[in-house]
PDB file of the backbone (N, CA, C, O) and the ligand in Angstrom, with CONECT records:
HET     ZN  A 101       1
ATOM      1  N   MET A   1     112.375  89.744  99.279  1.00  0.00           N
ATOM      2  CA  MET A   1     112.415  90.897  98.174  1.00  0.00           C
ATOM      3  C   MET A   1     113.167  92.139  98.955  1.00  0.00           C
ATOM      4  O   MET A   1     113.025  92.388 100.152  1.00  0.00           O
ATOM      5  N   ALA A   2     113.957  92.829  98.073  1.00  0.00           N
ATOM      6  CA  ALA A   2     114.691  93.899  98.470  1.00  0.00           C
ATOM      7  C   ALA A   2     114.086  95.284  98.134  1.00  0.00           C
ATOM      8  O   ALA A   2     113.515  95.419  97.051  1.00  0.00           O
ATOM      9  N   TYR A   3     114.175  96.288  98.970  1.00  0.00           N
ATOM     10  CA  TYR A   3     113.408  97.457  98.676  1.00  0.00           C
ATOM     11  C   TYR A   3     114.675  98.262  97.970  1.00  0.00           C
ATOM     12  O   TYR A   3     115.798  98.251  98.474  1.00  0.00           O
ATOM     13  N   THR A   4     114.350  98.970  96.724  1.00  0.00           N
ATOM     14  CA  THR A   4     115.533  99.775  96.263  1.00  0.00           C
ATOM     15  C   THR A   4     115.394 101.022  96.420  1.00  0.00           C
ATOM     16  O   THR A   4     116.215 101.758  95.874  1.00  0.00           O
ATOM     17  N   TRP A   5     114.458 101.516  97.108  1.00  0.00           N
ATOM     18  CA  TRP A   5     114.288 103.073  96.998  1.00  0.00           C
ATOM     19  C   TRP A   5     114.380 103.390  98.572  1.00  0.00           C
ATOM     20  O   TRP A   5     113.984 102.544  99.374  1.00  0.00           O
ATOM     21  N   GLU A   6     114.859 104.505  98.964  1.00  0.00           N
ATOM     22  CA  GLU A   6     114.834 105.063 100.147  1.00  0.00           C
ATOM     23  C   GLU A   6     113.583 105.803 100.591  1.00  0.00           C
ATOM     24  O   GLU A   6     113.305 106.902 100.112  1.00  0.00           O
ATOM     25  N   PRO A   7     112.986 105.329 101.313  1.00  0.00           N
ATOM     26  CA  PRO A   7     111.796 106.058 101.813  1.00  0.00           C
ATOM     27  C   PRO A   7     111.871 107.291 102.504  1.00  0.00           C
ATOM     28  O   PRO A   7     112.591 107.383 103.498  1.00  0.00           O
ATOM     29  N   LYS A   8     111.186 108.279 102.076  1.00  0.00           N
ATOM     30  CA  LYS A   8     111.056 109.685 102.904  1.00  0.00           C
ATOM     31  C   LYS A   8     109.546 109.871 103.509  1.00  0.00           C
ATOM     32  O   LYS A   8     108.552 110.302 102.925  1.00  0.00           O
ATOM     33  N   TRP A   9     109.697 109.360 105.021  1.00  0.00           N
ATOM     34  CA  TRP A   9     108.397 109.333 105.594  1.00  0.00           C
ATOM     35  C   TRP A   9     107.941 110.695 105.939  1.00  0.00           C
ATOM     36  O   TRP A   9     108.721 111.637 106.078  1.00  0.00           O
ATOM     37  N   GLU A  10     106.686 110.776 106.069  1.00  0.00           N
ATOM     38  CA  GLU A  10     106.083 112.007 106.395  1.00  0.00           C
ATOM     39  C   GLU A  10     104.814 111.158 107.378  1.00  0.00           C
ATOM     40  O   GLU A  10     104.295 110.058 107.185  1.00  0.00           O
ATOM     41  N   ALA A  11     104.640 111.936 108.218  1.00  0.00           N
ATOM     42  CA  ALA A  11     103.363 111.704 109.293  1.00  0.00           C
ATOM     43  C   ALA A  11     102.237 112.020 108.598  1.00  0.00           C
ATOM     44  O   ALA A  11     102.133 113.151 108.123  1.00  0.00           O
ATOM     45  N   ILE A  12     101.189 111.036 108.427  1.00  0.00           N
ATOM     46  CA  ILE A  12      99.979 111.607 107.928  1.00  0.00           C
ATOM     47  C   ILE A  12      98.699 110.870 108.960  1.00  0.00           C
ATOM     48  O   ILE A  12      98.830 109.784 109.525  1.00  0.00           O
ATOM     49  N   ARG A  13      97.582 111.673 109.025  1.00  0.00           N
ATOM     50  CA  ARG A  13      96.374 111.291 109.536  1.00  0.00           C
ATOM     51  C   ARG A  13      95.408 110.602 108.452  1.00  0.00           C
ATOM     52  O   ARG A  13      95.315 110.975 107.283  1.00  0.00           O
ATOM     53  N   LEU A  14      94.785 109.658 108.966  1.00  0.00           N
ATOM     54  CA  LEU A  14      94.070 108.851 107.849  1.00  0.00           C
ATOM     55  C   LEU A  14      92.556 108.861 108.673  1.00  0.00           C
ATOM     56  O   LEU A  14      92.497 108.740 109.896  1.00  0.00           O
ATOM     57  N   GLU A  15      91.281 109.035 107.751  1.00  0.00           N
ATOM     58  CA  GLU A  15      90.253 109.186 108.520  1.00  0.00           C
ATOM     59  C   GLU A  15      89.269 108.514 107.531  1.00  0.00           C
ATOM     60  O   GLU A  15      89.032 108.893 106.384  1.00  0.00           O
ATOM     61  N   GLY A  16      88.667 107.310 108.262  1.00  0.00           N
ATOM     62  CA  GLY A  16      87.391 106.728 107.396  1.00  0.00           C
ATOM     63  C   GLY A  16      86.670 105.612 108.055  1.00  0.00           C
ATOM     64  O   GLY A  16      87.277 104.825 108.781  1.00  0.00           O
ATOM     65  N   ASN A  17      85.379 105.513 107.827  1.00  0.00           N
ATOM     66  CA  ASN A  17      84.749 104.477 108.521  1.00  0.00           C
ATOM     67  C   ASN A  17      84.726 104.603 110.027  1.00  0.00           C
ATOM     68  O   ASN A  17      84.652 103.633 110.781  1.00  0.00           O
ATOM     69  N   GLY A  18      84.794 105.832 110.402  1.00  0.00           N
ATOM     70  CA  GLY A  18      84.908 106.092 112.178  1.00  0.00           C
ATOM     71  C   GLY A  18      86.160 105.509 112.341  1.00  0.00           C
ATOM     72  O   GLY A  18      86.007 104.794 113.331  1.00  0.00           O
ATOM     73  N   ILE A  19      87.398 105.378 111.929  1.00  0.00           N
ATOM     74  CA  ILE A  19      88.648 105.051 112.174  1.00  0.00           C
ATOM     75  C   ILE A  19      89.633 106.164 111.932  1.00  0.00           C
ATOM     76  O   ILE A  19      89.824 106.620 110.805  1.00  0.00           O
ATOM     77  N   VAL A  20      90.282 106.610 113.056  1.00  0.00           N
ATOM     78  CA  VAL A  20      91.335 107.434 112.734  1.00  0.00           C
ATOM     79  C   VAL A  20      92.938 106.652 113.013  1.00  0.00           C
ATOM     80  O   VAL A  20      93.258 105.880 113.917  1.00  0.00           O
ATOM     81  N   LEU A  21      93.541 107.046 112.172  1.00  0.00           N
ATOM     82  CA  LEU A  21      94.910 106.339 112.049  1.00  0.00           C
ATOM     83  C   LEU A  21      95.918 107.383 111.947  1.00  0.00           C
ATOM     84  O   LEU A  21      95.590 108.361 111.276  1.00  0.00           O
ATOM     85  N   THR A  22      97.162 107.380 112.510  1.00  0.00           N
ATOM     86  CA  THR A  22      98.137 108.173 112.419  1.00  0.00           C
ATOM     87  C   THR A  22      99.462 107.208 111.955  1.00  0.00           C
ATOM     88  O   THR A  22      99.990 106.379 112.696  1.00  0.00           O
ATOM     89  N   THR A  23      99.821 107.467 110.751  1.00  0.00           N
ATOM     90  CA  THR A  23     101.044 106.496 110.090  1.00  0.00           C
ATOM     91  C   THR A  23     102.041 107.434 109.453  1.00  0.00           C
ATOM     92  O   THR A  23     102.180 108.641 109.655  1.00  0.00           O
ATOM     93  N   CYS A  24     102.697 106.644 108.652  1.00  0.00           N
ATOM     94  CA  CYS A  24     103.667 107.199 107.967  1.00  0.00           C
ATOM     95  C   CYS A  24     103.337 106.891 106.326  1.00  0.00           C
ATOM     96  O   CYS A  24     102.876 105.859 105.840  1.00  0.00           O
ATOM     97  N   ARG A  25     103.690 108.004 105.726  1.00  0.00           N
ATOM     98  CA  ARG A  25     103.598 107.748 103.999  1.00  0.00           C
ATOM     99  C   ARG A  25     104.985 108.077 103.489  1.00  0.00           C
ATOM    100  O   ARG A  25     105.756 108.925 103.936  1.00  0.00           O
ATOM    101  N   ASP A  26     105.167 107.218 102.429  1.00  0.00           N
ATOM    102  CA  ASP A  26     106.322 107.476 101.723  1.00  0.00           C
ATOM    103  C   ASP A  26     106.234 108.551 100.622  1.00  0.00           C
ATOM    104  O   ASP A  26     105.623 108.402  99.564  1.00  0.00           O
ATOM    105  N   LYS A  27     106.852 109.546 100.958  1.00  0.00           N
ATOM    106  CA  LYS A  27     106.714 110.837  99.753  1.00  0.00           C
ATOM    107  C   LYS A  27     107.103 110.363  98.376  1.00  0.00           C
ATOM    108  O   LYS A  27     106.637 110.897  97.370  1.00  0.00           O
ATOM    109  N   VAL A  28     107.999 109.311  98.330  1.00  0.00           N
ATOM    110  CA  VAL A  28     108.660 108.955  97.096  1.00  0.00           C
ATOM    111  C   VAL A  28     107.249 108.264  96.231  1.00  0.00           C
ATOM    112  O   VAL A  28     106.665 108.729  95.252  1.00  0.00           O
ATOM    113  N   THR A  29     107.012 107.186  96.883  1.00  0.00           N
ATOM    114  CA  THR A  29     106.001 106.481  96.207  1.00  0.00           C
ATOM    115  C   THR A  29     104.608 106.764  96.411  1.00  0.00           C
ATOM    116  O   THR A  29     103.751 106.501  95.567  1.00  0.00           O
ATOM    117  N   GLY A  30     104.354 107.342  97.614  1.00  0.00           N
ATOM    118  CA  GLY A  30     102.772 107.738  98.097  1.00  0.00           C
ATOM    119  C   GLY A  30     102.425 106.539  98.800  1.00  0.00           C
ATOM    120  O   GLY A  30     101.211 106.492  98.999  1.00  0.00           O
ATOM    121  N   LEU A  31     103.024 105.598  99.227  1.00  0.00           N
ATOM    122  CA  LEU A  31     102.481 104.437  99.783  1.00  0.00           C
ATOM    123  C   LEU A  31     102.239 104.519 101.334  1.00  0.00           C
ATOM    124  O   LEU A  31     103.063 105.173 101.972  1.00  0.00           O
ATOM    125  N   ILE A  32     101.324 104.000 101.932  1.00  0.00           N
ATOM    126  CA  ILE A  32     100.957 104.251 103.235  1.00  0.00           C
ATOM    127  C   ILE A  32     101.712 102.740 104.025  1.00  0.00           C
ATOM    128  O   ILE A  32     101.756 101.588 103.593  1.00  0.00           O
ATOM    129  N   ALA A  33     102.173 103.248 105.150  1.00  0.00           N
ATOM    130  CA  ALA A  33     102.803 101.966 105.866  1.00  0.00           C
ATOM    131  C   ALA A  33     101.804 101.609 106.775  1.00  0.00           C
ATOM    132  O   ALA A  33     100.932 102.406 107.124  1.00  0.00           O
ATOM    133  N   CYS A  34     101.884 100.371 107.210  1.00  0.00           N
ATOM    134  CA  CYS A  34     101.059  99.689 108.220  1.00  0.00           C
ATOM    135  C   CYS A  34     101.950 100.148 109.582  1.00  0.00           C
ATOM    136  O   CYS A  34     103.071  99.743 109.889  1.00  0.00           O
ATOM    137  N   PRO A  35     101.220 100.986 110.202  1.00  0.00           N
ATOM    138  CA  PRO A  35     101.722 101.595 111.719  1.00  0.00           C
ATOM    139  C   PRO A  35     102.345 100.575 112.494  1.00  0.00           C
ATOM    140  O   PRO A  35     103.424 100.847 113.021  1.00  0.00           O
ATOM    141  N   ILE A  36     101.789  99.320 112.668  1.00  0.00           N
ATOM    142  CA  ILE A  36     101.979  98.476 113.421  1.00  0.00           C
ATOM    143  C   ILE A  36     103.152  97.805 113.010  1.00  0.00           C
ATOM    144  O   ILE A  36     104.071  97.532 113.783  1.00  0.00           O
ATOM    145  N   CYS A  37     103.136  97.525 111.763  1.00  0.00           N
ATOM    146  CA  CYS A  37     104.594  96.944 111.055  1.00  0.00           C
ATOM    147  C   CYS A  37     105.764  97.717 111.244  1.00  0.00           C
ATOM    148  O   CYS A  37     106.872  97.258 111.521  1.00  0.00           O
ATOM    149  N   LEU A  38     105.447  99.025 111.067  1.00  0.00           N
ATOM    150  CA  LEU A  38     106.556  99.977 110.701  1.00  0.00           C
ATOM    151  C   LEU A  38     106.850 100.703 111.982  1.00  0.00           C
ATOM    152  O   LEU A  38     107.755 101.536 111.941  1.00  0.00           O
ATOM    153  N   ASN A  39     106.233 100.513 113.084  1.00  0.00           N
ATOM    154  CA  ASN A  39     106.291 101.182 114.412  1.00  0.00           C
ATOM    155  C   ASN A  39     106.408 102.803 113.912  1.00  0.00           C
ATOM    156  O   ASN A  39     107.453 103.419 113.702  1.00  0.00           O
ATOM    157  N   ALA A  40     105.173 103.248 113.799  1.00  0.00           N
ATOM    158  CA  ALA A  40     105.099 104.654 113.272  1.00  0.00           C
ATOM    159  C   ALA A  40     105.826 105.636 114.141  1.00  0.00           C
ATOM    160  O   ALA A  40     106.600 106.486 113.703  1.00  0.00           O
ATOM    161  N   ASN A  41     105.511 105.453 115.447  1.00  0.00           N
ATOM    162  CA  ASN A  41     106.106 106.605 116.243  1.00  0.00           C
ATOM    163  C   ASN A  41     107.611 106.724 116.525  1.00  0.00           C
ATOM    164  O   ASN A  41     108.129 107.669 117.119  1.00  0.00           O
ATOM    165  N   SER A  42     108.213 105.715 116.059  1.00  0.00           N
ATOM    166  CA  SER A  42     109.769 105.862 116.105  1.00  0.00           C
ATOM    167  C   SER A  42     110.128 106.224 114.637  1.00  0.00           C
ATOM    168  O   SER A  42     111.254 106.656 114.390  1.00  0.00           O
ATOM    169  N   THR A  43     109.386 106.092 113.849  1.00  0.00           N
ATOM    170  CA  THR A  43     109.839 106.308 112.390  1.00  0.00           C
ATOM    171  C   THR A  43     109.638 107.577 111.974  1.00  0.00           C
ATOM    172  O   THR A  43     110.626 108.215 111.611  1.00  0.00           O
ATOM    173  N   CYS A  44     108.495 108.116 111.947  1.00  0.00           N
ATOM    174  CA  CYS A  44     108.208 109.518 111.194  1.00  0.00           C
ATOM    175  C   CYS A  44     107.618 110.297 112.176  1.00  0.00           C
ATOM    176  O   CYS A  44     107.767 111.497 111.947  1.00  0.00           O
ATOM    177  N   LEU A  45     106.948 110.024 113.276  1.00  0.00           N
ATOM    178  CA  LEU A  45     105.937 110.723 113.864  1.00  0.00           C
ATOM    179  C   LEU A  45     106.937 111.912 114.778  1.00  0.00           C
ATOM    180  O   LEU A  45     107.951 111.535 115.365  1.00  0.00           O
ATOM    181  N   GLY A  46     106.571 113.085 114.791  1.00  0.00           N
ATOM    182  CA  GLY A  46     107.381 113.830 115.754  1.00  0.00           C
ATOM    183  C   GLY A  46     108.537 114.341 115.122  1.00  0.00           C
ATOM    184  O   GLY A  46     109.321 115.063 115.738  1.00  0.00           O
ATOM    185  N   LYS A  47     108.754 113.927 113.580  1.00  0.00           N
ATOM    186  CA  LYS A  47     109.994 114.684 112.773  1.00  0.00           C
ATOM    187  C   LYS A  47     109.212 115.202 111.489  1.00  0.00           C
ATOM    188  O   LYS A  47     108.188 114.691 111.036  1.00  0.00           O
ATOM    189  N   SER A  48     109.834 116.226 111.023  1.00  0.00           N
ATOM    190  CA  SER A  48     109.092 116.823 109.732  1.00  0.00           C
ATOM    191  C   SER A  48     109.584 116.103 108.678  1.00  0.00           C
ATOM    192  O   SER A  48     108.870 115.984 107.682  1.00  0.00           O
ATOM    193  N   GLU A  49     110.664 115.602 108.707  1.00  0.00           N
ATOM    194  CA  GLU A  49     111.113 114.783 107.508  1.00  0.00           C
ATOM    195  C   GLU A  49     112.204 113.736 108.093  1.00  0.00           C
ATOM    196  O   GLU A  49     113.107 114.246 108.757  1.00  0.00           O
ATOM    197  N   ALA A  50     112.223 112.294 107.916  1.00  0.00           N
ATOM    198  CA  ALA A  50     112.822 111.416 108.307  1.00  0.00           C
ATOM    199  C   ALA A  50     113.198 110.534 107.201  1.00  0.00           C
ATOM    200  O   ALA A  50     112.356 110.109 106.409  1.00  0.00           O
ATOM    201  N   HIS A  51     114.586 110.215 107.119  1.00  0.00           N
ATOM    202  CA  HIS A  51     115.218 109.318 106.278  1.00  0.00           C
ATOM    203  C   HIS A  51     115.332 108.088 107.072  1.00  0.00           C
ATOM    204  O   HIS A  51     116.072 108.069 108.055  1.00  0.00           O
ATOM    205  N   THR A  52     114.637 107.039 106.709  1.00  0.00           N
ATOM    206  CA  THR A  52     114.881 105.796 107.560  1.00  0.00           C
ATOM    207  C   THR A  52     114.920 104.438 106.644  1.00  0.00           C
ATOM    208  O   THR A  52     114.136 104.087 105.763  1.00  0.00           O
ATOM    209  N   GLU A  53     115.908 103.894 107.066  1.00  0.00           N
ATOM    210  CA  GLU A  53     115.918 102.693 106.222  1.00  0.00           C
ATOM    211  C   GLU A  53     115.045 101.587 106.400  1.00  0.00           C
ATOM    212  O   GLU A  53     114.694 101.386 107.563  1.00  0.00           O
ATOM    213  N   VAL A  54     114.617 100.833 105.536  1.00  0.00           N
ATOM    214  CA  VAL A  54     113.649  99.948 105.884  1.00  0.00           C
ATOM    215  C   VAL A  54     114.230  98.557 105.995  1.00  0.00           C
ATOM    216  O   VAL A  54     114.588  97.807 105.088  1.00  0.00           O
ATOM    217  N   LYS A  55     114.247  98.362 107.405  1.00  0.00           N
ATOM    218  CA  LYS A  55     114.734  96.832 107.859  1.00  0.00           C
ATOM    219  C   LYS A  55     113.879  95.730 107.665  1.00  0.00           C
ATOM    220  O   LYS A  55     112.733  96.096 107.925  1.00  0.00           O
ATOM    221  N   GLY A  56     113.905  94.809 107.401  1.00  0.00           N
ATOM    222  CA  GLY A  56     112.970  93.597 107.409  1.00  0.00           C
ATOM    223  C   GLY A  56     111.848  93.899 106.668  1.00  0.00           C
ATOM    224  O   GLY A  56     111.882  94.830 105.862  1.00  0.00           O
ATOM    225  N   GLU A  57     110.713  93.136 106.860  1.00  0.00           N
ATOM    226  CA  GLU A  57     109.689  93.322 106.176  1.00  0.00           C
ATOM    227  C   GLU A  57     108.519  94.298 106.859  1.00  0.00           C
ATOM    228  O   GLU A  57     108.144  94.293 108.031  1.00  0.00           O
ATOM    229  N   ILE A  58     108.098  95.069 105.844  1.00  0.00           N
ATOM    230  CA  ILE A  58     107.064  96.048 106.305  1.00  0.00           C
ATOM    231  C   ILE A  58     105.941  96.096 105.176  1.00  0.00           C
ATOM    232  O   ILE A  58     106.176  95.865 103.990  1.00  0.00           O
ATOM    233  N   SER A  59     104.799  96.397 105.649  1.00  0.00           N
ATOM    234  CA  SER A  59     103.528  96.253 104.580  1.00  0.00           C
ATOM    235  C   SER A  59     103.186  97.633 104.413  1.00  0.00           C
ATOM    236  O   SER A  59     103.007  98.403 105.356  1.00  0.00           O
ATOM    237  N   LEU A  60     103.088  97.970 103.067  1.00  0.00           N
ATOM    238  CA  LEU A  60     102.949  98.924 102.270  1.00  0.00           C
ATOM    239  C   LEU A  60     101.521  98.885 101.537  1.00  0.00           C
ATOM    240  O   LEU A  60     101.116  97.860 100.988  1.00  0.00           O
ATOM    241  N   PHE A  61     100.818 100.039 101.572  1.00  0.00           N
ATOM    242  CA  PHE A  61      99.422 100.142 100.909  1.00  0.00           C
ATOM    243  C   PHE A  61      98.998 101.240  99.967  1.00  0.00           C
ATOM    244  O   PHE A  61      99.490 102.366 100.047  1.00  0.00           O
ATOM    245  N   PHE A  62      98.326 101.000  99.308  1.00  0.00           N
ATOM    246  CA  PHE A  62      97.768 102.310  98.146  1.00  0.00           C
ATOM    247  C   PHE A  62      96.767 102.922  98.685  1.00  0.00           C
ATOM    248  O   PHE A  62      96.621 104.067  98.256  1.00  0.00           O
ATOM    249  N   SER A  63      95.827 102.500  99.672  1.00  0.00           N
ATOM    250  CA  SER A  63      94.570 103.149 100.200  1.00  0.00           C
ATOM    251  C   SER A  63      94.525 102.619 101.651  1.00  0.00           C
ATOM    252  O   SER A  63      95.112 101.592 101.993  1.00  0.00           O
ATOM    253  N   MET A  64      93.862 103.312 102.399  1.00  0.00           N
ATOM    254  CA  MET A  64      93.363 103.050 103.752  1.00  0.00           C
ATOM    255  C   MET A  64      92.596 101.850 104.095  1.00  0.00           C
ATOM    256  O   MET A  64      92.749 101.175 105.114  1.00  0.00           O
ATOM    257  N   ASP A  65      91.571 101.603 102.940  1.00  0.00           N
ATOM    258  CA  ASP A  65      91.110 100.326 103.142  1.00  0.00           C
ATOM    259  C   ASP A  65      91.858  99.027 103.172  1.00  0.00           C
ATOM    260  O   ASP A  65      91.603  98.029 103.847  1.00  0.00           O
ATOM    261  N   ASP A  66      93.032  99.269 102.134  1.00  0.00           N
ATOM    262  CA  ASP A  66      93.813  98.209 101.943  1.00  0.00           C
ATOM    263  C   ASP A  66      94.720  98.006 103.487  1.00  0.00           C
ATOM    264  O   ASP A  66      94.940  96.915 104.013  1.00  0.00           O
ATOM    265  N   LEU A  67      95.041  98.991 103.878  1.00  0.00           N
ATOM    266  CA  LEU A  67      95.652  99.100 105.271  1.00  0.00           C
ATOM    267  C   LEU A  67      94.753  98.425 106.256  1.00  0.00           C
ATOM    268  O   LEU A  67      95.197  97.476 106.902  1.00  0.00           O
ATOM    269  N   ILE A  68      93.418  98.872 106.440  1.00  0.00           N
ATOM    270  CA  ILE A  68      92.738  98.219 107.355  1.00  0.00           C
ATOM    271  C   ILE A  68      92.217  96.833 107.256  1.00  0.00           C
ATOM    272  O   ILE A  68      91.891  96.187 108.252  1.00  0.00           O
ATOM    273  N   GLU A  69      92.154  96.451 106.223  1.00  0.00           N
ATOM    274  CA  GLU A  69      92.094  95.093 105.787  1.00  0.00           C
ATOM    275  C   GLU A  69      93.368  94.390 106.389  1.00  0.00           C
ATOM    276  O   GLU A  69      93.211  93.427 107.140  1.00  0.00           O
ATOM    277  N   HIS A  70      94.444  94.783 106.123  1.00  0.00           N
ATOM    278  CA  HIS A  70      95.795  94.388 106.411  1.00  0.00           C
ATOM    279  C   HIS A  70      95.791  93.841 107.984  1.00  0.00           C
ATOM    280  O   HIS A  70      95.966  92.702 108.419  1.00  0.00           O
ATOM    281  N   ILE A  71      95.501  95.208 108.727  1.00  0.00           N
ATOM    282  CA  ILE A  71      95.355  95.258 110.216  1.00  0.00           C
ATOM    283  C   ILE A  71      94.444  94.129 110.707  1.00  0.00           C
ATOM    284  O   ILE A  71      94.883  93.289 111.493  1.00  0.00           O
ATOM    285  N   LYS A  72      93.149  94.095 110.245  1.00  0.00           N
ATOM    286  CA  LYS A  72      92.111  93.112 110.604  1.00  0.00           C
ATOM    287  C   LYS A  72      92.874  91.648 110.560  1.00  0.00           C
ATOM    288  O   LYS A  72      92.922  90.775 111.426  1.00  0.00           O
ATOM    289  N   ASN A  73      93.365  91.687 109.438  1.00  0.00           N
ATOM    290  CA  ASN A  73      93.911  90.147 109.063  1.00  0.00           C
ATOM    291  C   ASN A  73      95.015  89.737 109.815  1.00  0.00           C
ATOM    292  O   ASN A  73      95.000  88.633 110.360  1.00  0.00           O
ATOM    293  N   PHE A  74      96.007  90.520 109.915  1.00  0.00           N
ATOM    294  CA  PHE A  74      97.327  90.290 110.688  1.00  0.00           C
ATOM    295  C   PHE A  74      97.548  90.846 111.878  1.00  0.00           C
ATOM    296  O   PHE A  74      98.424  90.355 112.589  1.00  0.00           O
ATOM    297  N   HIS A  75      96.849  91.902 112.296  1.00  0.00           N
ATOM    298  CA  HIS A  75      96.892  92.293 113.698  1.00  0.00           C
ATOM    299  C   HIS A  75      95.970  92.160 114.691  1.00  0.00           C
ATOM    300  O   HIS A  75      96.069  92.602 115.836  1.00  0.00           O
ATOM    301  N   SER A  76      94.759  91.324 114.058  1.00  0.00           N
ATOM    302  CA  SER A  76      93.595  91.245 114.663  1.00  0.00           C
ATOM    303  C   SER A  76      93.511  90.554 116.038  1.00  0.00           C
ATOM    304  O   SER A  76      92.577  90.685 116.829  1.00  0.00           O
ATOM    305  N   ARG A  77      94.710  89.734 116.234  1.00  0.00           N
ATOM    306  CA  ARG A  77      94.601  89.016 117.552  1.00  0.00           C
ATOM    307  C   ARG A  77      94.364  89.960 118.830  1.00  0.00           C
ATOM    308  O   ARG A  77      93.478  89.906 119.684  1.00  0.00           O
ATOM    309  N   GLY A  78      95.505  90.892 118.675  1.00  0.00           N
ATOM    310  CA  GLY A  78      95.395  91.915 119.953  1.00  0.00           C
ATOM    311  C   GLY A  78      94.230  92.788 119.934  1.00  0.00           C
ATOM    312  O   GLY A  78      93.706  93.156 120.985  1.00  0.00           O
ATOM    313  N   LEU A  79      93.787  93.146 118.751  1.00  0.00           N
ATOM    314  CA  LEU A  79      92.481  94.063 118.590  1.00  0.00           C
ATOM    315  C   LEU A  79      91.378  93.192 119.115  1.00  0.00           C
ATOM    316  O   LEU A  79      90.582  93.762 119.861  1.00  0.00           O
ATOM    317  N   SER A  80      91.184  91.944 118.873  1.00  0.00           N
ATOM    318  CA  SER A  80      89.902  91.040 119.351  1.00  0.00           C
ATOM    319  C   SER A  80      90.022  91.200 120.698  1.00  0.00           C
ATOM    320  O   SER A  80      89.129  91.778 121.318  1.00  0.00           O
ATOM    321  N   SER A  81      91.104  90.726 121.309  1.00  0.00           N
ATOM    322  CA  SER A  81      91.147  90.502 122.781  1.00  0.00           C
ATOM    323  C   SER A  81      90.796  92.027 123.476  1.00  0.00           C
ATOM    324  O   SER A  81      90.013  92.124 124.421  1.00  0.00           O
ATOM    325  N   LYS A  82      91.344  92.951 122.996  1.00  0.00           N
ATOM    326  CA  LYS A  82      90.904  94.372 123.282  1.00  0.00           C
ATOM    327  C   LYS A  82      89.429  94.685 123.085  1.00  0.00           C
ATOM    328  O   LYS A  82      88.801  95.316 123.935  1.00  0.00           O
ATOM    329  N   LEU A  83      88.994  94.334 122.195  1.00  0.00           N
ATOM    330  CA  LEU A  83      87.606  94.585 121.845  1.00  0.00           C
ATOM    331  C   LEU A  83      86.646  93.722 122.741  1.00  0.00           C
ATOM    332  O   LEU A  83      85.554  94.167 123.095  1.00  0.00           O
ATOM    333  N   GLU A  84      87.065  92.551 123.073  1.00  0.00           N
ATOM    334  CA  GLU A  84      86.429  91.547 124.123  1.00  0.00           C
ATOM    335  C   GLU A  84      86.438  92.068 125.366  1.00  0.00           C
ATOM    336  O   GLU A  84      85.416  92.041 126.053  1.00  0.00           O
ATOM    337  N   GLU A  85      87.739  92.676 125.863  1.00  0.00           N
ATOM    338  CA  GLU A  85      87.672  93.296 127.260  1.00  0.00           C
ATOM    339  C   GLU A  85      86.905  94.589 127.405  1.00  0.00           C
ATOM    340  O   GLU A  85      86.547  94.926 128.533  1.00  0.00           O
ATOM    341  N   ILE A  86      86.624  95.341 126.359  1.00  0.00           N
ATOM    342  CA  ILE A  86      85.865  96.375 126.317  1.00  0.00           C
ATOM    343  C   ILE A  86      84.261  95.967 126.273  1.00  0.00           C
ATOM    344  O   ILE A  86      83.352  96.577 126.837  1.00  0.00           O
ATOM    345  N   ARG A  87      84.156  94.849 125.505  1.00  0.00           N
ATOM    346  CA  ARG A  87      82.480  94.274 125.727  1.00  0.00           C
ATOM    347  C   ARG A  87      82.294  93.689 126.898  1.00  0.00           C
ATOM    348  O   ARG A  87      81.157  93.726 127.368  1.00  0.00           O
ATOM    349  N   LYS A  88      83.258  93.081 127.566  1.00  0.00           N
ATOM    350  CA  LYS A  88      83.225  92.633 128.951  1.00  0.00           C
ATOM    351  C   LYS A  88      82.833  93.840 129.956  1.00  0.00           C
ATOM    352  O   LYS A  88      81.899  93.790 130.756  1.00  0.00           O
ATOM    353  N   ARG A  89      83.588  94.777 129.800  1.00  0.00           N
ATOM    354  CA  ARG A  89      83.355  96.220 130.641  1.00  0.00           C
ATOM    355  C   ARG A  89      81.994  96.798 130.525  1.00  0.00           C
ATOM    356  O   ARG A  89      81.339  97.312 131.431  1.00  0.00           O
ATOM    357  N   MET A  90      81.643  96.634 129.219  1.00  0.00           N
ATOM    358  CA  MET A  90      80.370  97.341 128.821  1.00  0.00           C
ATOM    359  C   MET A  90      79.192  96.459 129.437  1.00  0.00           C
ATOM    360  O   MET A  90      78.143  96.955 129.848  1.00  0.00           O
ATOM    361  N   GLY A  91      79.452  95.235 129.453  1.00  0.00           N
ATOM    362  CA  GLY A  91      78.473  94.255 129.950  1.00  0.00           C
ATOM    363  C   GLY A  91      78.393  94.440 131.464  1.00  0.00           C
ATOM    364  O   GLY A  91      77.277  94.482 131.982  1.00  0.00           O
ATOM    365  N   GLU A  92      79.407  94.543 132.155  1.00  0.00           N
ATOM    366  CA  GLU A  92      79.392  94.547 133.577  1.00  0.00           C
ATOM    367  C   GLU A  92      78.709  95.838 133.844  1.00  0.00           C
ATOM    368  O   GLU A  92      77.879  95.800 134.753  1.00  0.00           O
ATOM    369  N   ALA A  93      78.901  97.063 133.192  1.00  0.00           N
ATOM    370  CA  ALA A  93      78.543  98.342 133.393  1.00  0.00           C
ATOM    371  C   ALA A  93      77.001  98.164 133.261  1.00  0.00           C
ATOM    372  O   ALA A  93      76.264  98.617 134.137  1.00  0.00           O
ATOM    373  N   ARG A  94      76.507  97.508 132.178  1.00  0.00           N
ATOM    374  CA  ARG A  94      75.080  97.200 131.946  1.00  0.00           C
ATOM    375  C   ARG A  94      74.499  96.513 133.144  1.00  0.00           C
ATOM    376  O   ARG A  94      73.409  96.866 133.592  1.00  0.00           O
ATOM    377  N   SER A  95      75.092  95.689 133.592  1.00  0.00           N
ATOM    378  CA  SER A  95      74.315  94.577 134.539  1.00  0.00           C
ATOM    379  C   SER A  95      74.056  95.403 136.105  1.00  0.00           C
ATOM    380  O   SER A  95      73.242  95.020 136.945  1.00  0.00           O
ATOM    381  N   ASP A  96      74.767  96.356 136.214  1.00  0.00           N
ATOM    382  CA  ASP A  96      74.636  97.054 137.368  1.00  0.00           C
ATOM    383  C   ASP A  96      73.428  97.685 137.638  1.00  0.00           C
ATOM    384  O   ASP A  96      73.285  98.326 138.680  1.00  0.00           O
TER     385      ASP A  96
HETATM  386 ZN    ZN A 101     100.952  95.522 109.765  1.00  0.00          ZN2+
END
């Protein structure tokens, strides 16, 4: 699928369900980009207005809930191992 519009990213902060995410939103469509797919840091953060070509596949969402679902489904491998690491550390701390 080819994207036919030129996204105008702006950095946004999303909060909900105890989760805070900083990512990019396209001013043209209002769609939220997955920060992991898009690599938010290099695309929009730290710049007031950035024009960035969309290269390859990125995931865009209408709501934070949709984005979180996507992160759970597609990027959960890294998250799970991180959570497991934290859980282990907490377990170790508790057993002391
Ligand atoms: Zn993603």
